[in-house]
Each structure stands twice: as structure tokens, then as C-alpha cells.
Biopython code that builds the backbone (N, CA, C, O; Angstrom):
import numpy as np
from Bio.PDB.StructureBuilder import StructureBuilder

atoms = [
    (1, "MET", "N", (88.216, 123.772, 83.937)),
    (1, "MET", "CA", (87.172, 123.161, 83.553)),
    (1, "MET", "C", (85.825, 123.812, 84.010)),
    (1, "MET", "O", (84.806, 123.297, 83.550)),
    (2, "ASN", "N", (85.710, 124.710, 84.724)),
    (2, "ASN", "CA", (84.729, 125.568, 85.162)),
    (2, "ASN", "C", (84.363, 126.449, 83.908)),
    (2, "ASN", "O", (83.198, 126.609, 83.541)),
    (3, "ALA", "N", (85.481, 127.019, 83.268)),
    (3, "ALA", "CA", (85.186, 127.959, 82.265)),
    (3, "ALA", "C", (84.422, 127.189, 81.110)),
    (3, "ALA", "O", (83.427, 127.633, 80.537)),
    (4, "LYS", "N", (85.019, 125.994, 80.857)),
    (4, "LYS", "CA", (84.336, 125.231, 79.715)),
    (4, "LYS", "C", (82.889, 124.876, 80.014)),
    (4, "LYS", "O", (82.070, 124.783, 79.100)),
    (5, "THR", "N", (82.582, 124.686, 81.239)),
    (5, "THR", "CA", (81.092, 124.197, 81.622)),
    (5, "THR", "C", (80.370, 125.292, 81.500)),
    (5, "THR", "O", (79.236, 125.101, 81.061)),
    (6, "ASN", "N", (80.751, 126.713, 81.823)),
    (6, "ASN", "CA", (79.968, 127.841, 81.799)),
    (6, "ASN", "C", (79.756, 127.861, 80.253)),
    (6, "ASN", "O", (78.602, 127.861, 79.823)),
    (7, "ALA", "N", (80.793, 127.878, 79.421)),
    (7, "ALA", "CA", (80.561, 128.156, 78.021)),
    (7, "ALA", "C", (79.440, 127.330, 77.528)),
    (7, "ALA", "O", (78.506, 127.869, 76.936)),
    (8, "VAL", "N", (79.474, 125.996, 77.742)),
    (8, "VAL", "CA", (78.600, 125.077, 77.414)),
    (8, "VAL", "C", (77.135, 125.363, 77.936)),
    (8, "VAL", "O", (76.162, 125.229, 77.194)),
    (9, "MET", "N", (77.035, 125.758, 79.230)),
    (9, "MET", "CA", (75.797, 126.129, 79.626)),
    (9, "MET", "C", (75.181, 127.153, 78.856)),
    (9, "MET", "O", (74.040, 127.115, 78.396)),
    (10, "GLN", "N", (76.122, 128.190, 78.732)),
    (10, "GLN", "CA", (75.709, 129.504, 77.938)),
    (10, "GLN", "C", (75.096, 129.165, 76.476)),
    (10, "GLN", "O", (74.158, 129.801, 75.994)),
    (11, "LEU", "N", (75.658, 128.227, 75.917)),
    (11, "LEU", "CA", (75.303, 127.754, 74.599)),
    (11, "LEU", "C", (74.005, 127.034, 74.692)),
    (11, "LEU", "O", (73.126, 127.269, 73.863)),
    (12, "PHE", "N", (73.826, 126.155, 75.667)),
    (12, "PHE", "CA", (72.539, 125.354, 75.737)),
    (12, "PHE", "C", (71.325, 126.535, 76.072)),
    (12, "PHE", "O", (70.233, 126.554, 75.505)),
    (13, "SER", "N", (71.676, 127.304, 76.901)),
    (13, "SER", "CA", (70.640, 128.428, 77.179)),
    (13, "SER", "C", (70.298, 129.174, 76.193)),
    (13, "SER", "O", (69.180, 129.687, 76.232)),
    (14, "ILE", "N", (71.290, 129.454, 74.907)),
    (14, "ILE", "CA", (70.974, 130.372, 73.933)),
    (14, "ILE", "C", (70.183, 129.485, 73.132)),
    (14, "ILE", "O", (69.130, 129.951, 72.696)),
    (15, "LEU", "N", (70.454, 128.400, 72.873)),
    (15, "LEU", "CA", (69.714, 127.275, 72.003)),
    (15, "LEU", "C", (68.253, 127.236, 72.667)),
    (15, "LEU", "O", (67.278, 127.305, 71.920)),
    (16, "ALA", "N", (68.091, 127.133, 73.979)),
    (16, "ALA", "CA", (66.682, 126.966, 74.573)),
    (16, "ALA", "C", (65.899, 128.258, 74.305)),
    (16, "ALA", "O", (64.684, 128.127, 74.156)),
    (17, "PHE", "N", (66.367, 129.351, 74.234)),
    (17, "PHE", "CA", (65.787, 130.487, 74.089)),
    (17, "PHE", "C", (65.265, 130.577, 72.525)),
    (17, "PHE", "O", (64.105, 130.830, 72.201)),
    (18, "LEU", "N", (66.242, 130.346, 71.720)),
    (18, "LEU", "CA", (65.831, 130.344, 70.310)),
    (18, "LEU", "C", (64.852, 129.282, 69.682)),
    (18, "LEU", "O", (64.191, 129.502, 68.666)),
    (19, "THR", "N", (64.831, 128.039, 70.439)),
    (19, "THR", "CA", (63.890, 127.284, 70.053)),
    (19, "THR", "C", (62.467, 127.146, 70.669)),
    (19, "THR", "O", (61.507, 126.522, 70.215)),
    (20, "PHE", "N", (62.570, 127.944, 71.915)),
    (20, "PHE", "CA", (61.227, 127.638, 72.770)),
    (20, "PHE", "C", (60.024, 128.206, 71.784)),
    (20, "PHE", "O", (59.066, 127.462, 71.577)),
    (21, "PRO", "N", (60.065, 129.578, 71.147)),
    (21, "PRO", "CA", (59.151, 130.108, 70.530)),
    (21, "PRO", "C", (58.208, 129.012, 69.458)),
    (21, "PRO", "O", (56.992, 128.823, 69.425)),
    (22, "LEU", "N", (59.258, 128.441, 68.675)),
    (22, "LEU", "CA", (58.738, 127.544, 67.543)),
    (22, "LEU", "C", (58.275, 126.419, 68.421)),
    (22, "LEU", "O", (57.098, 126.140, 68.193)),
    (23, "MET", "N", (58.893, 125.608, 69.454)),
    (23, "MET", "CA", (58.169, 124.494, 70.042)),
    (23, "MET", "C", (56.769, 124.818, 70.742)),
    (23, "MET", "O", (55.878, 123.972, 70.814)),
    (24, "LEU", "N", (56.637, 126.231, 71.299)),
    (24, "LEU", "CA", (55.525, 126.436, 71.865)),
    (24, "LEU", "C", (54.119, 126.534, 70.839)),
    (24, "LEU", "O", (52.945, 126.248, 71.075)),
    (25, "TYR", "N", (54.764, 127.049, 69.648)),
    (25, "TYR", "CA", (53.849, 127.536, 68.509)),
    (25, "TYR", "C", (53.265, 125.966, 68.126)),
    (25, "TYR", "O", (52.067, 125.684, 68.111)),
    (26, "THR", "N", (54.270, 125.103, 67.852)),
    (26, "THR", "CA", (53.861, 123.814, 67.375)),
    (26, "THR", "C", (53.096, 122.921, 68.382)),
    (26, "THR", "O", (52.278, 122.060, 68.057)),
    (27, "ALA", "N", (53.439, 123.212, 69.557)),
    (27, "ALA", "CA", (52.664, 122.427, 70.643)),
    (27, "ALA", "C", (51.258, 122.792, 70.872)),
    (27, "ALA", "O", (50.446, 122.026, 71.390)),
    (28, "LEU", "N", (50.940, 124.225, 70.390)),
    (28, "LEU", "CA", (49.575, 124.745, 70.258)),
    (28, "LEU", "C", (48.682, 123.946, 69.621)),
    (28, "LEU", "O", (47.541, 123.663, 69.987)),
    (29, "PHE", "N", (49.407, 123.510, 68.408)),
    (29, "PHE", "CA", (48.494, 122.918, 67.291)),
    (29, "PHE", "C", (48.251, 121.435, 67.620)),
    (29, "PHE", "O", (47.588, 120.778, 66.818)),
    (30, "THR", "N", (48.751, 120.831, 68.777)),
    (30, "THR", "CA", (48.318, 119.506, 69.026)),
    (30, "THR", "C", (46.869, 119.624, 70.168)),
    (30, "THR", "O", (46.241, 118.696, 70.675)),
    (31, "VAL", "N", (46.684, 120.929, 70.298)),
    (31, "VAL", "CA", (45.544, 120.959, 71.103)),
    (31, "VAL", "C", (44.437, 121.190, 70.292)),
    (31, "VAL", "O", (44.660, 122.014, 69.405)),
    (32, "ASP", "N", (43.121, 120.642, 70.321)),
    (32, "ASP", "CA", (42.148, 120.746, 69.600)),
    (32, "ASP", "C", (41.563, 122.104, 69.699)),
    (32, "ASP", "O", (40.806, 122.438, 68.786)),
    (33, "ALA", "N", (41.770, 122.860, 70.567)),
    (33, "ALA", "CA", (41.060, 124.303, 70.754)),
    (33, "ALA", "C", (41.799, 125.286, 70.096)),
    (33, "ALA", "O", (41.538, 126.470, 70.310)),
    (34, "VAL", "N", (42.586, 124.998, 69.413)),
    (34, "VAL", "CA", (43.553, 125.819, 68.609)),
    (34, "VAL", "C", (42.978, 125.936, 66.848)),
    (34, "VAL", "O", (43.370, 126.740, 66.002)),
    (35, "ALA", "N", (42.094, 125.003, 66.716)),
    (35, "ALA", "CA", (41.325, 125.106, 65.374)),
    (35, "ALA", "C", (40.433, 126.241, 65.293)),
    (35, "ALA", "O", (40.148, 126.762, 64.215)),
    (36, "SER", "N", (39.939, 126.677, 66.521)),
    (36, "SER", "CA", (38.934, 127.817, 66.670)),
    (36, "SER", "C", (39.919, 128.977, 66.671)),
    (36, "SER", "O", (39.476, 129.991, 66.131)),
    (37, "ALA", "N", (41.104, 129.055, 67.135)),
    (37, "ALA", "CA", (42.234, 130.321, 67.194)),
    (37, "ALA", "C", (42.694, 130.536, 65.807)),
    (37, "ALA", "O", (43.131, 131.642, 65.486)),
    (38, "PHE", "N", (42.634, 129.661, 65.045)),
    (38, "PHE", "CA", (43.123, 129.885, 63.418)),
    (38, "PHE", "C", (42.266, 129.413, 62.573)),
    (38, "PHE", "O", (42.667, 128.539, 61.804)),
    (39, "PRO", "N", (41.008, 129.820, 62.503)),
    (39, "PRO", "CA", (40.172, 129.067, 61.366)),
    (39, "PRO", "C", (40.354, 129.431, 59.900)),
    (39, "PRO", "O", (39.760, 128.854, 58.988)),
    (40, "GLN", "N", (41.207, 130.416, 59.742)),
    (40, "GLN", "CA", (41.562, 130.721, 58.060)),
    (40, "GLN", "C", (42.926, 130.090, 57.819)),
    (40, "GLN", "O", (43.734, 130.232, 58.736)),
    (41, "PRO", "N", (43.284, 129.477, 56.838)),
    (41, "PRO", "CA", (44.561, 129.046, 56.389)),
    (41, "PRO", "C", (45.676, 130.115, 56.605)),
    (41, "PRO", "O", (46.795, 129.721, 56.934)),
    (42, "GLU", "N", (45.390, 131.697, 56.406)),
    (42, "GLU", "CA", (46.237, 132.637, 56.189)),
    (42, "GLU", "C", (46.587, 133.016, 57.581)),
    (42, "GLU", "O", (47.572, 133.732, 57.760)),
    (43, "GLU", "N", (45.908, 132.623, 58.535)),
    (43, "GLU", "CA", (46.031, 132.927, 59.818)),
    (43, "GLU", "C", (47.507, 132.241, 60.393)),
    (43, "GLU", "O", (48.340, 132.775, 61.125)),
    (44, "PHE", "N", (47.518, 131.134, 59.908)),
    (44, "PHE", "CA", (48.442, 130.145, 60.180)),
    (44, "PHE", "C", (50.147, 130.796, 59.819)),
    (44, "PHE", "O", (51.115, 130.770, 60.578)),
    (45, "TRP", "N", (50.080, 131.282, 58.588)),
    (45, "TRP", "CA", (51.330, 132.119, 58.151)),
    (45, "TRP", "C", (51.482, 133.307, 58.976)),
    (45, "TRP", "O", (52.629, 133.699, 59.190)),
    (46, "ILE", "N", (50.401, 133.998, 59.518)),
    (46, "ILE", "CA", (50.660, 135.124, 60.328)),
    (46, "ILE", "C", (51.307, 134.784, 61.772)),
    (46, "ILE", "O", (52.183, 135.409, 62.369)),
    (47, "GLY", "N", (50.652, 133.665, 62.140)),
    (47, "GLY", "CA", (51.556, 132.978, 63.671)),
    (47, "GLY", "C", (52.743, 132.640, 63.177)),
    (47, "GLY", "O", (53.699, 132.816, 63.932)),
    (48, "PHE", "N", (52.985, 132.127, 61.936)),
    (48, "PHE", "CA", (54.487, 131.593, 61.645)),
    (48, "PHE", "C", (55.181, 132.757, 61.743)),
    (48, "PHE", "O", (56.156, 132.737, 62.495)),
    (49, "GLY", "N", (54.898, 133.869, 61.115)),
    (49, "GLY", "CA", (55.503, 135.030, 61.193)),
    (49, "GLY", "C", (55.807, 135.707, 62.553)),
    (49, "GLY", "O", (56.846, 136.309, 62.823)),
    (50, "VAL", "N", (54.809, 135.529, 63.316)),
    (50, "VAL", "CA", (55.143, 136.016, 64.704)),
    (50, "VAL", "C", (56.258, 135.188, 65.340)),
    (50, "VAL", "O", (57.153, 135.807, 65.915)),
    (51, "VAL", "N", (56.293, 134.060, 65.305)),
    (51, "VAL", "CA", (57.208, 133.051, 65.833)),
    (51, "VAL", "C", (58.833, 133.556, 65.160)),
    (51, "VAL", "O", (59.851, 133.829, 65.795)),
    (52, "LEU", "N", (58.624, 133.552, 63.751)),
    (52, "LEU", "CA", (59.984, 133.865, 63.274)),
    (52, "LEU", "C", (60.399, 135.361, 63.585)),
    (52, "LEU", "O", (61.603, 135.594, 63.484)),
    (53, "LEU", "N", (59.562, 136.416, 63.953)),
    (53, "LEU", "CA", (59.847, 137.596, 64.341)),
    (53, "LEU", "C", (60.509, 137.446, 65.809)),
    (53, "LEU", "O", (61.628, 137.890, 66.065)),
    (54, "ILE", "N", (59.773, 136.837, 66.651)),
    (54, "ILE", "CA", (60.134, 136.426, 67.971)),
    (54, "ILE", "C", (61.773, 135.881, 67.977)),
    (54, "ILE", "O", (62.577, 136.335, 68.790)),
    (55, "THR", "N", (62.132, 134.885, 66.994)),
    (55, "THR", "CA", (63.345, 134.297, 66.976)),
    (55, "THR", "C", (64.383, 135.359, 66.562)),
    (55, "THR", "O", (65.450, 135.492, 67.161)),
    (56, "ILE", "N", (64.033, 136.062, 65.568)),
    (56, "ILE", "CA", (64.972, 137.177, 64.962)),
    (56, "ILE", "C", (65.178, 138.212, 66.078)),
    (56, "ILE", "O", (66.328, 138.573, 66.329)),
    (57, "VAL", "N", (64.104, 138.728, 66.785)),
    (57, "VAL", "CA", (64.835, 139.568, 67.825)),
    (57, "VAL", "C", (65.361, 139.037, 68.834)),
    (57, "VAL", "O", (66.174, 139.723, 69.454)),
    (58, "THR", "N", (65.126, 137.949, 69.210)),
    (58, "THR", "CA", (65.959, 137.148, 70.395)),
    (58, "THR", "C", (67.428, 137.017, 69.828)),
    (58, "THR", "O", (68.373, 137.307, 70.562)),
    (59, "ILE", "N", (67.626, 136.603, 68.587)),
    (59, "ILE", "CA", (69.067, 136.558, 67.974)),
    (59, "ILE", "C", (69.670, 137.972, 67.957)),
    (59, "ILE", "O", (70.860, 138.116, 68.236)),
    (60, "TYR", "N", (68.916, 138.991, 67.649)),
    (60, "TYR", "CA", (69.481, 140.348, 67.630)),
    (60, "TYR", "C", (69.781, 140.798, 68.984)),
    (60, "TYR", "O", (70.815, 141.450, 69.124)),
    (61, "ILE", "N", (69.050, 140.561, 70.011)),
    (61, "ILE", "CA", (69.386, 140.776, 71.386)),
    (61, "ILE", "C", (70.583, 140.152, 72.000)),
    (61, "ILE", "O", (71.379, 140.643, 72.800)),
    (62, "PHE", "N", (70.551, 138.872, 71.421)),
    (62, "PHE", "CA", (71.737, 138.071, 71.958)),
    (62, "PHE", "C", (73.102, 138.382, 71.338)),
    (62, "PHE", "O", (74.121, 138.168, 71.994)),
    (63, "LYS", "N", (73.161, 138.909, 70.023)),
    (63, "LYS", "CA", (74.021, 139.475, 69.308)),
    (63, "LYS", "C", (74.570, 140.751, 70.135)),
    (63, "LYS", "O", (75.721, 140.879, 70.553)),
    (64, "ARG", "N", (73.584, 141.601, 70.272)),
    (64, "ARG", "CA", (74.068, 142.949, 70.815)),
    (64, "ARG", "C", (74.517, 142.821, 72.226)),
    (64, "ARG", "O", (75.222, 143.756, 72.607)),
    (65, "LYS", "N", (74.303, 141.991, 72.991)),
    (65, "LYS", "CA", (74.710, 141.650, 74.199)),
    (65, "LYS", "C", (76.253, 140.792, 74.185)),
    (65, "LYS", "O", (76.925, 140.584, 75.194)),
    (66, "GLY", "N", (76.561, 140.424, 72.984)),
    (66, "GLY", "CA", (77.991, 139.777, 72.721)),
    (66, "GLY", "C", (77.583, 138.185, 73.238)),
    (66, "GLY", "O", (78.592, 137.488, 73.352)),
    (67, "LEU", "N", (76.517, 137.599, 73.516)),
    (67, "LEU", "CA", (76.381, 136.202, 73.855)),
    (67, "LEU", "C", (76.729, 135.244, 72.862)),
    (67, "LEU", "O", (76.945, 134.079, 73.195)),
    (68, "LEU", "N", (76.837, 135.768, 71.175)),
    (68, "LEU", "CA", (76.973, 134.786, 70.144)),
    (68, "LEU", "C", (78.251, 134.793, 69.688)),
    (68, "LEU", "O", (78.611, 134.081, 68.751)),
    (69, "GLN", "N", (79.027, 135.602, 70.322)),
    (69, "GLN", "CA", (80.565, 135.812, 69.708)),
    (69, "GLN", "C", (81.393, 134.457, 69.763)),
    (69, "GLN", "O", (82.262, 134.291, 68.907)),
    (70, "ASP", "N", (81.194, 133.584, 70.621)),
    (70, "ASP", "CA", (81.952, 132.525, 70.872)),
    (70, "ASP", "C", (81.806, 131.619, 69.710)),
    (70, "ASP", "O", (82.736, 130.950, 69.260)),
    (71, "TRP", "N", (80.722, 131.625, 69.291)),
    (71, "TRP", "CA", (80.265, 130.568, 68.269)),
    (71, "TRP", "C", (80.075, 131.179, 66.716)),
    (71, "TRP", "O", (79.457, 130.539, 65.866)),
    (72, "GLY", "N", (80.609, 132.340, 66.474)),
    (72, "GLY", "CA", (80.808, 133.014, 65.090)),
    (72, "GLY", "C", (79.449, 133.279, 64.622)),
    (72, "GLY", "O", (79.309, 133.436, 63.409)),
    (73, "ILE", "N", (78.392, 133.358, 65.405)),
    (73, "ILE", "CA", (77.208, 133.638, 64.748)),
    (73, "ILE", "C", (76.843, 135.224, 64.755)),
    (73, "ILE", "O", (75.816, 135.624, 64.207)),
]
sb = StructureBuilder()
sb.init_structure("model")
sb.init_model(0)
sb.init_chain("A")
sb.init_seg("    ")
for serial, (resi, resn, name, xyz) in enumerate(atoms, 1):
    if name == "N":
        sb.init_residue(resn, " ", resi, " ")
    sb.init_atom(name, np.array(xyz, "f"), 0.0, 1.0, " ", f" {name:<3s}", serial, name[0])
structure = sb.get_structure()
């Protein structure tokens, strides 16, 4: 049971690291001060690209360390 618990905790940790950048980015838009940070509509897509890049880099690092093997990713 201990090995199964460790595998589940590892999966939850990976999911947390993959979803954190997107949650942080969307949470920033709930604050009124962000309107001054992204005054142009094009800057939204730049920020979205940054979040996507962070997610892709995180997946690459996890794959390289072999943390995603158990789930076929």
C-alpha cells in the first residue's frame, strides 16, 4: 500500500506543477491592477505564450527525469 500511496502522491505533485502557472496567470486577471500590466490586447497572448512555455518546459523536465513514465506521457 505504501508504494501505491507514493505513486498517487507523485501524480498529484506533477499535476500541481503543470497547472500552477495557468492558475497563477488567470488569478492575476482577477486583480484590477493587471489592467495596467496588459494595456494592449496583444500582450494577453504574449502572457499566454509565457504560461504555455513554462508548462512545456515543466513537462520536458519531468519526462527527462522519468517522472511521467508510469502514466504513459
